[in-house]
N, C-alpha and C positions, 0 to 999 in steps of 0.2 A: 744653731751655728751652721753655716753653709759649707758643705764639703768642697775641698779643693781636689780636682781630678788630675791624676797623672796621665791618664788616657781618656779621651772623650771623642767618640766617633758617632756621627749621625748620618744615616742614609748611605753608608759606605757601599759602593758598587764596584764589581769587577767582572768583566766578560773575557773569555778566550774563544773567539769565534762564536759558535752557537751555544757554548757552555756558559751559563750564568753562575759562576763560581761563588760570588758573594753578592747578595741582593738585599740592600737596605739594612745593613748590619749596624745596630746601635749598641754601643758599649761604653759604660762609664765605670772607671776604676779609680777609687779614691787613693790619694797619696798614702804611702806607707802600708798598703795592704797587699795581700796575695789574692789574685783573681784566677780561679781555675776555669779554663775554657774546655768544655767537654763535648764529645761527639765522636762518631765512628769515622773510619777512613772515608774520605770523599765528602765530608760534611761542610768543608770550607775552612777548617781551623788553620791549616798551614798557609793557605792563601791569605787569610785575614792577617796572620802574623807577618807575612811578607809585605803586605800593604802597610801595616802599622810601623814597620821598621824601614820603610822607604825603599825596599827592594823591588817593589812594584808600584806603579803609579795608578791611583784609583781612577775609574771612569766617571764617578759621581760621588757626592757626599762631602762632608767636612770632617776633618780630624785634627785634634791637637794632642801632641805627645810631649810631656815634660814642659808644658807651657809654650810650645812652638807649633805653628801651623805646618802640617805635614807636607803640603804641596808647595807653599811659598817659601818655607824655611827648612828644606830637607837636610842641609848640612848641619844646621843647629840641632835638629832632632838627632842626627847621628852622633853628635858630640855628647848627648845626654843619655844615650841608651847603650845597653849591652845585649848581645844576641847569642844564644846557643841553639843551633838548629838540630834537626834529627840526625844528621851526619856530622861527625866531628870534623873540625877544620884544622886539626893539628897536622904537622908535617912528620910523617913516620920516620924519615931519615934524620931528623934532628932530635937532640935530647929534649927532655922536658924543660930544662932550664933554657936551652937555646930557643925553643918554641916561644916561651914567654918573653925572652929578650927581643925576638923578632917582632912579635906583636906590639911590645912596648915601644920599640923604635918607630914602627909604622904609625902608631897613635901618638907619638911624641910625648910619652909618659915621662915626667921628671923622675929622677932617681930610679931609673928602670931596674937596675940590678937589685936594689934593696926591695923594691916592690915585688919583683919576681920571687925573691927568696921568701918574702912574707907570705905570698900566696901558695908557694910550694909547701911551706910548713902548715898553713891553714888547711890545705886539702890532703895532708898526709902523704905528700909526694917527695919529701926531702931526701929520703934514702934512695929513691929512684930518679932523682933529678938529673943525673949525668948518664943515665941509660937512654938509648934511642927509644922514641915513642913506639916503634915497631915491636918492641918487647913488652909493651904495656898490655894489661888485660883491658877488656871492654870498659869495665868500670873505671879503671885508672885513666883511660883516654877521655872518658866523659868528664871526670874531675879536672883533668888538665884543660879541657875545652872550656869548662865553666870558669876556671881560674883565669884563662885568657880573656874571657868576656868581662871580667871584673877589674882588669888592670887600671881602667880609667875611673873606677868608682862610679858606675852609672847611676843616674836617678831612677831609671826604669830598666828592669832586666826582663827580657823575653826568653822563656825556656820552651822550646817546641818539642814535646814528648821526650824529656831528658832521660827518663829511666826505662824506656822501652828496651826490652831484651837484657836488662841487667839482672844480676843475682840479688837476692834479698839484702845482703850486706852492703852492696854498692848502692842500691836504692836508698837504704837508710842513711848512708853518708850524704847523698844528694839532698835528701829530706832535711837533714840536720843543717846543711848549708843554707837551704832556703829559709828555714826558721831563723837562723842567725842574721841573714840579710834583712829580713823583716824587722828584727829587733834593732838593727842599725838604721832603719828608716827607708830602706830601698823598697820601691814598688816592684812586685813580681807579677808578670802575666805568664801563666803556666798552662800550656795545652797538654792534655793527657787523655788517654782512653781508660784510665783506672779510677773508678769511683773512690777506692780506699785512699789513693794518693791525694785526690782533691779533698776528701773528707778530713784527712790529717793536716793538710797544709792551707787550704783556701779559706779566706774570710767570706768570699762570695763566689758563686759559680754561675757561669753563663753557658747554657746548654745550646749548642749550635746544631741546626738541622737545615739542610738544603741552602746553606749560605746565609742564613739569618739567625738571630737569637730567638730561640723558641721559648725559653723560660730563663729567668734569673732568680737568684736567692741564695741564702746561706745553705750549706749542706743540710742542716736540720730542717729548713723550710722546704727544700725540694723533697726530702724524705717524707715530710709530713704530707705533701701532695700525693705521694705514691701510696703511703701507708705500709702497714706491716703485713707480711705474707704468713698466713696460717696454713699448716699442712697436717693432714691426718693420714696415716698409713694403717690399713686394716688387714686382718688375716685372710679374708675371703671377699671375692668380688661382690657377693650378695650384701656385704656390710656397707658398701660404698654409698648407696642412696641414703641410708640413715645418717651417715657421717656428713654427707652433703647437705642434708636438711638442717643439721645443727649449725654448720658453717654459714648457711644462707641466713638463718635466723640471727646469728650473732654478728655477722659482718655486713649484712645487707648487700653483698655483692654476689654475682653469679659464680658458683663453684666451678673449678676446672678439674677434669678427670684425667688421670694417667692410669689406664687399666692395667698396663703391663707391670706397674709397681703397686697396684691396688692403692693408689694415693689420690686424695682429694685435697685441693688447695683453694684458698680464697684470700682476697686482699681486704684489709680493714684499716680505717683511719681512726677507729675508736680507741683512745688511750686506756680505757678501762678494761679492755680485753687482755687479760694476763694468762699465762700458761696454766696456773692452777685453776682459774675459772673455766678455761676451755676444757681441761681434763674433767672437771666436775660435771659440766654440761653434757659431755660425751658419755660419761658414766651413767648419768641420770637417764639418758636416752637409750641405754643398753648397747652402746657401740663398743665392741671389743677393739683393743688397740695393739698395734705393733710399735708404733712410734707417733709422736705428736710434737710439733715445733712451731715456734713463732720466730721469724727472722726478719731483720731489716732488709730493705730493697738492695739489689745489686745494681751495677751500672746498666745491665740489660733491662732490668725492671724499670728503672728511671727513664732510660732513653726510649724504650719501646712504648711505654705508657704515655709519656709527655709528648713525644714527637708524633705518636699515633693520633693524639688529640689534635695537634696542629695540622696534620695532613687531612684529617677528617674535616676540619674547619675550612681548609682550602678547597676541598672537593665540594662542600656545600656552597661556598661562595662562588665557585665556578659554575 
């Protein structure tokens, strides 16, 4: 069965003078899924979102969003999407309810009052609905902003780093909202710097580096590319070479040394390497231990490893 794509971009390009912000970005997001767009600041994530939401005009490439051509039918695209940017768009001098009424009238939402009340309840803002937004916490403002983006029931919702700076409770509330939107059939494009956020929410991840997609795949597939990080901490610096020899033999990758911690680490993609096996092998080699661990990759591991490979390829090609 052929997938129907809510977002499909090919060769998307955008320059700002000498800065090539987006360069040949290819992105395919199936309908009814959550796509996590990962990358550090400056990678091109926000520019890509601004292009896909008609806030910027591309210099090259073709894009279809919610079944409409981005360049030829921008108004139709805007009618089918919702956007929550990094900075909230709510008016601090208006109440939560007034903010939603204002947005509803601007977008000609039918039954605006009822729809506003529905979203206030959905996002846990009913009790604060008649307070000015200036009295809201950061998490409450983000929830109100997200509620405003849903007034028209968009087919595709773009969330640009929606949980940056939020406390854990507020992040969980946003995460629950994204899960509920997916259950209702909304396609969500989520840019984030947090691997755990993408891991919990995304069906697929697009890893952006230097304005292009460096790698794509499910969270599990990207983690499998990176592998598991094994680390051994020993009591004395003299024990580190033997620990490194065991890790080299078991992982097949070059061990990394942290002398100040007396720690040796290595990455493995071998699923048979378990913590008990690692401990047994170290014990058989006579390596004394203070600590030993196997942990999944962090966002830094994923990004540095995968984008490092793409940059090395660029240098070889050059």
